[in-house]
N, C-alpha and C positions, 0 to 999 in steps of 0.2 A: 504494500500500500504506500502510495506517495503522500508524504505529509506536506500540507501547504506551507509555503515559505513564511507567510505572515498571517498570524491569527488576529492581529489588531491592525486597524487602519493606518495609524501613524505612530511613530516612536519619537520621543524626544529624549535625548541622552543627557543626563545630568552628570557633569564632570566634577571631580574633586581634585584639588591640588592643596597640599598641606604647606602652609607657610609657618615656620617656627620663628617667632619673633623675640626669642630670648636674646640677650646681649651677646652671648657667645656665637650664636648662629648668624646674627646679622653681620658680624665681622668675617665670617667664613664665606659662604657662597649663597647669597640670597639673590637669585636672578632678577627679581622684581623689586628689590629694595623694600620689602615689606608690603608691597602693593600687588594687587592682582593685575594681570595683563588687561589691556583695553578690551571691552566687551564682556568681561567677567565680573561677577558680583562677590564682594567680600562679606563673609559672615564670621563672627567670633565664635569660637568653640571653647574647649577647655582653656584654663589660664595659660596664656602665652601661645595659643594656637589660633590660627585663622584658616579658613578654607576659601577657595575660589570656586564659584559655581557658574556654569553656563549651560544653557539648554540648546540642543541641536535638533533641528527638525529633519528626521531621516527615518526611512522605513528599514527595520532590521529586527531580527529575533533578539532575545536577551543576550545570547552568547555572541552574536554578531556585534551587538552594541558594546559589549565588554571588549571585544577585539579592536573595534574602531577606537575606543577610548585609549586603550593601551598603545596601539601602534601610532595613532595620529597625534595624541595629546599627552602621552606618558601618564595616563590617569586611569580612572575607572568609573563605571556607573555607581552612583553614590547614594547613601542613605539620607534620611531627613531627621535631623536632631531635635528640632523644636518648631513651635507654631510660626515663628518669624520666617523660617526657611520654607515651611509649607505654604504660607500665604504668598511669599514671593514667587515660588514655583507655580502656584495656581494662577496668579496674575500674569506672569510672564508667558506661561504656556498657552493661556487662552488667546493671547495676541498672536502666537505663532501657529497654532493648530486651528484650522478652519473646519476640518472634518468633524462630524458629530455622529457617532461617538468618537472622541479623541482620547488617547491614552498616552501616558508617559511611563517608561520603565523606572522603577526605583531599585536601588542596590540591595535587595533583600531576596533571600531564598528560603524555601521550606527546610526546616531542620532535618537532618538525615534520618533520625529515628521517627519522624512524622511522615515518611513516604509510605502511607498506608491508605486503605480505603476509609471513608468516613466511619463505617462501623468499627473498623479496627482502631481508629484514632480515639473513639469514644472509650476504649478500654486501655489506652496507652497513657501512662503518667507523663505529664509534660506536653501532651498533644490534645487534651480534652478541650482546653480553652483556646479560642481563636488567637488571642494575643501571645500565646506561647508557642505556636506552630512555626513561626518564621523568625529569622535573625538577619541582621545587617551583615553583608559580606564584604564591606569596605575596610574593616579593621580600624575604623576611626569613629563611626557613629555608635553611640552607646545608649541613647535614650530610645525607649520602645514605645513612646506615645502614639506613633503612627499606626502601630498594630492594634490600636483601639478605634481606629477610624475606618473600619470595614463598612462597605456600602450595604446597609441592611435592606435596602429596597430590592436587592437581588440575592439576598441571603449569603453574602460573601463572608469569609472565604468558603466557597462551595465545594472545593476539592473535586471538581469535575474531572473525570479521567479522560486522558487522551493517550492513545497508544499504550494503554494498560497502566499508566502512572498518573498520580494526582498532579494538578497544576502546581508548579513549584516556584514561580516567580511572582513578583508583586508589581502592579501598575497603579498609577493614580489617574482617575477619571478627571479630565480637565473641563468638561462641559456640564452634562447632567450630573447632579449631585457632586458638583465640582469639589475636589479635594478629598473625596472618599476613595478608598483603595479596594482592589479586587485581586484575586489570584488568577494568573494566566500561565499558559505553557510557555 
């Protein structure tokens, strides 16, 4: 069976660059002198850390998006740490995506021990609750508030199966129910 290349109409890639703004790092090699490159948005994270975000309008699967980020920007699809980042992503993506529905990949994946059918997950410790089934895969996002933002109008995360496996990636809907998330393959 041939799997369709794209299950969602549009992908926006969120890119993460970590800028360490401690005094020792500024003296070493900070390519942007503590600032994000033009076209990127700066957000404060943990003390002494800032990230640069940019949304790219491009059709791709989640794995293709990760490869694009790594190869073209030395970065990755990134997680959402707080409401400030979520609101900016929502506002910016609505301007870039005209297709409806429109989705944007977020840097989160289903936890390995939660790759089960919905019935099996109901019996698996750590997989019963929606906010525990996924984790950020960018190694820098730590706040899990986005995993409480599931789109209840479609019973997300619904763990629909495709090719015998549950949907394992996370998207943000940028139009209807804007800002809520769903699981996708």
